C-alpha positions in Angstrom: -24.2 29.4 11.2 -23.0 26.1 9.7 -22.9 24.5 13.1 -26.5 25.6 13.8 -27.6 24.2 10.4 -25.8 20.9 11.1 -27.6 20.7 14.5 -30.9 21.3 12.8 -30.2 18.6 10.3 -29.2 16.0 12.9 -31.8 16.8 15.5 -34.7 17.1 13.1 -33.9 13.7 11.5 -33.6 12.1 15.0 -37.0 13.5 16.0 -38.6 12.7 12.6 -39.5 16.0 11.1 -38.2 17.4 7.8 -35.0 19.4 8.3 -36.0 21.8 5.5 -39.2 22.6 7.5 -37.3 23.1 10.8 -34.7 25.3 9.0 -37.4 27.4 7.4 -39.1 27.9 10.8 -35.8 28.8 12.4 -34.9 31.4 9.8 -38.4 32.8 9.8 -38.3 33.2 13.6 -34.7 34.2 13.9 -33.0 35.2 10.6 -29.5 35.3 12.1 -30.0 32.0 14.0 -28.7 33.7 17.1 -28.9 31.4 20.1 -29.3 34.3 22.5 -32.0 36.1 20.6 -35.1 37.3 22.5 -38.4 38.9 21.6 -41.0 40.2 24.0 -44.6 39.4 23.1 -47.7 41.6 23.8 -48.7 39.3 26.6 -45.3 39.8 28.3 -44.0 36.3 27.5 -40.6 36.2 25.9 -39.6 34.1 22.8 -36.1 32.9 23.1 -33.3 31.2 21.3 -32.8 29.9 17.7 -36.3 28.6 17.5 -37.9 31.5 19.5 -39.6 29.2 22.0 -42.1 31.1 24.2 -41.5 31.3 27.9 -45.3 31.0 28.3 -45.2 27.4 27.2 -41.6 26.2 27.3 -39.5 26.2 30.4 -36.0 25.3 29.4 -33.1 25.3 31.8 -30.8 26.8 29.3 -32.8 28.3 26.5 -29.7 29.7 24.8 -28.3 26.1 24.4 -28.8 25.5 20.6 -29.1 21.7 21.1 -31.8 22.0 23.8 -33.7 24.8 21.9 -33.7 23.0 18.6 -34.6 19.6 20.2 -37.6 21.0 22.1 -38.8 22.9 18.9 -38.5 19.7 16.8 -40.4 17.7 19.4 -43.0 20.4 19.4 -43.3 20.4 15.6 -43.6 16.6 15.6 -46.4 16.9 18.2 -48.2 19.6 16.2 -48.0 17.5 13.1 -49.5 14.5 15.0 -52.3 16.7 16.4 -53.1 17.9 12.9 -53.0 14.3 11.5 -50.1 15.3 9.3 -52.6 17.5 7.3 -50.1 19.9 5.7 -46.8 21.5 6.8 -48.5 24.8 6.1 -51.0 24.1 8.9 -48.1 23.0 11.2 -46.4 26.4 10.5 -49.6 28.2 11.5 -49.9 26.2 14.7 -46.2 26.9 15.5 -46.9 30.6 15.1 -50.4 31.1 16.4 -51.1 28.0 18.5 -53.0 24.7 17.7 -56.4 26.1 18.5 -56.1 28.8 15.8 -55.1 26.6 12.9 -58.6 26.5 11.3 -59.2 30.3 11.7 -55.8 31.9 11.8 -55.0 35.6 12.0 -53.8 36.9 8.6 -50.3 37.5 10.1 -50.0 33.7 10.8 -51.0 32.9 7.2 -48.3 35.3 6.0 -45.9 33.6 8.4 -46.7 30.2 7.1 -46.3 31.3 3.6 -42.9 32.6 4.4 -42.0 29.3 6.0 -43.2 27.3 3.0 -41.3 29.6 0.6 -38.1 29.0 2.6 -38.8 25.3 2.8 -39.2 25.1 -0.9 -35.9 26.9 -1.4 -34.1 24.4 0.9 -35.7 21.3 -0.5 -35.4 22.3 -4.2 -38.9 20.7 -4.6 -42.2 21.0 -2.9 -45.1 23.3 -3.3 -45.5 27.0 -2.5 -48.7 27.7 -0.7 -50.6 30.7 -1.9 -52.8 32.1 1.0 -55.8 32.2 -1.3 -55.7 28.5 -2.3 -54.2 26.8 0.7 -55.2 23.3 1.5 -56.1 24.3 5.0 -59.0 26.4 3.6 -60.6 23.2 2.2 -61.0 21.8 5.7 -63.4 24.5 7.0 
């Protein structure tokens, strides 16, 4: 697990996203940080690897390679943050979970997911803000 944490730290800093956020996403998606973990979605797509990247959107040659899996996820997180004009990491977590088009009207399961990510991010950073689903900043943008 220490090797995976070190990879997340190095790659996230290279890409330009907060390592605490990436680690929080990784542990919310895959609590054991298992590089070969898979999960089948209702649409038949498969989420794979440490960051549980969907086969529907990401076509990795070796999805079980931690470096490739983490790098693609970090680049995707960076892209999501850009698309959301760096609004909040809470919004980025919703987009990672539900898709960019659902950020402003997310399913409740994605709000819960984002809350879990933010709680973990707060634990890792030792500072920050816990986002309560009833008073999230994303609600003010509607």
